[in-house]
C-alpha positions in Angstrom: -209.7 -62.4 -65.1 -207.3 -64.8 -63.7 -207.9 -67.0 -60.6 -205.1 -67.7 -58.1 -204.9 -70.7 -55.8 -202.6 -71.3 -52.9 -201.4 -74.9 -53.0 -198.9 -77.2 -51.5 -196.1 -78.0 -53.9 -194.3 -81.3 -54.4 -191.5 -80.2 -52.0 -194.0 -79.4 -49.3 -193.7 -75.6 -49.6 -196.6 -73.3 -50.5 -196.9 -72.3 -54.2 -199.4 -70.3 -56.2 -201.2 -71.5 -59.3 -202.5 -69.0 -61.8 -205.5 -70.1 -63.9 -206.8 -68.3 -67.0 -210.1 -69.4 -68.5 -211.5 -67.6 -71.5 -214.2 -68.5 -74.0 -212.6 -69.6 -77.2 -209.2 -70.3 -75.6 -207.8 -73.4 -74.0 -207.4 -73.0 -70.2 -203.9 -71.9 -69.1 -202.4 -73.0 -65.8 -199.0 -72.2 -64.4 -197.5 -72.5 -60.9 -195.2 -70.0 -59.2 -193.3 -69.6 -56.0 -195.0 -66.3 -55.2 -198.4 -64.7 -55.8 -196.7 -61.7 -57.4 -195.0 -63.9 -60.0 -198.3 -65.6 -60.7 -200.1 -62.2 -61.0 -197.5 -60.8 -63.4 -197.7 -63.9 -65.6 -201.5 -63.8 -65.7 -201.5 -60.1 -66.6 -199.0 -60.6 -69.4 -201.0 -63.5 -70.9 -204.3 -61.8 -70.6 -202.9 -58.6 -72.1 -201.7 -60.6 -75.1 -205.1 -62.3 -75.4 -206.8 -58.9 -75.3 -204.5 -57.5 -78.1 -205.0 -60.6 -80.2 -201.3 -61.5 -80.0 -201.7 -64.7 -78.0 -201.0 -68.0 -79.8 -201.3 -71.3 -78.0 -198.0 -73.1 -78.4 -198.8 -76.0 -76.1 -198.8 -78.6 -78.9 -195.6 -77.4 -80.4 -193.8 -77.3 -77.2 -194.7 -81.0 -76.6 -193.8 -82.3 -80.1 -190.4 -83.9 -80.3 -188.3 -83.8 -83.5 -188.8 -87.5 -83.9 -192.6 -87.0 -83.9 -192.4 -84.1 -86.3 -190.3 -86.1 -88.8 -192.7 -89.0 -88.6 -195.7 -86.8 -89.2 -193.9 -85.1 -92.1 -193.1 -88.4 -93.7 -196.7 -89.6 -93.3 -198.1 -86.4 -94.8 -195.7 -86.4 -97.7 -196.2 -90.0 -98.4 -200.0 -89.6 -98.4 -199.5 -86.8 -101.0 -197.0 -88.6 -103.1 -194.1 -86.3 -102.3 -191.6 -88.6 -100.7 -188.2 -88.4 -102.4 -185.6 -91.1 -103.0 -184.6 -91.4 -99.4 -187.6 -91.5 -97.1 -187.5 -89.9 -93.7 -188.3 -93.3 -92.2 -184.9 -94.4 -93.2 -183.4 -91.4 -91.5 -185.5 -91.9 -88.3 -184.7 -95.6 -88.1 -181.0 -95.1 -88.9 -180.4 -92.4 -86.2 -181.4 -91.9 -82.6 -183.3 -88.6 -82.4 
């Protein structure tokens, strides 16, 4: 079950933070302008967790294309699969 906290937001107005903590899952937090929005979000996430449909995308949402290309190059190089033009050349040659 979600927990809701009334907080003071950065602009000085009141906001609501929804918090979902479950065993085997990373804690989820999100802030909303109204308690109704926070409750609807929490019910949606908890429902997906109950049905086994929830996938944590936090890491993927924070990974930039540049980071992904560097990781790909490192993984391929370690496995001996780098082609004639390395991704390092592409990364250094372009601003991503």
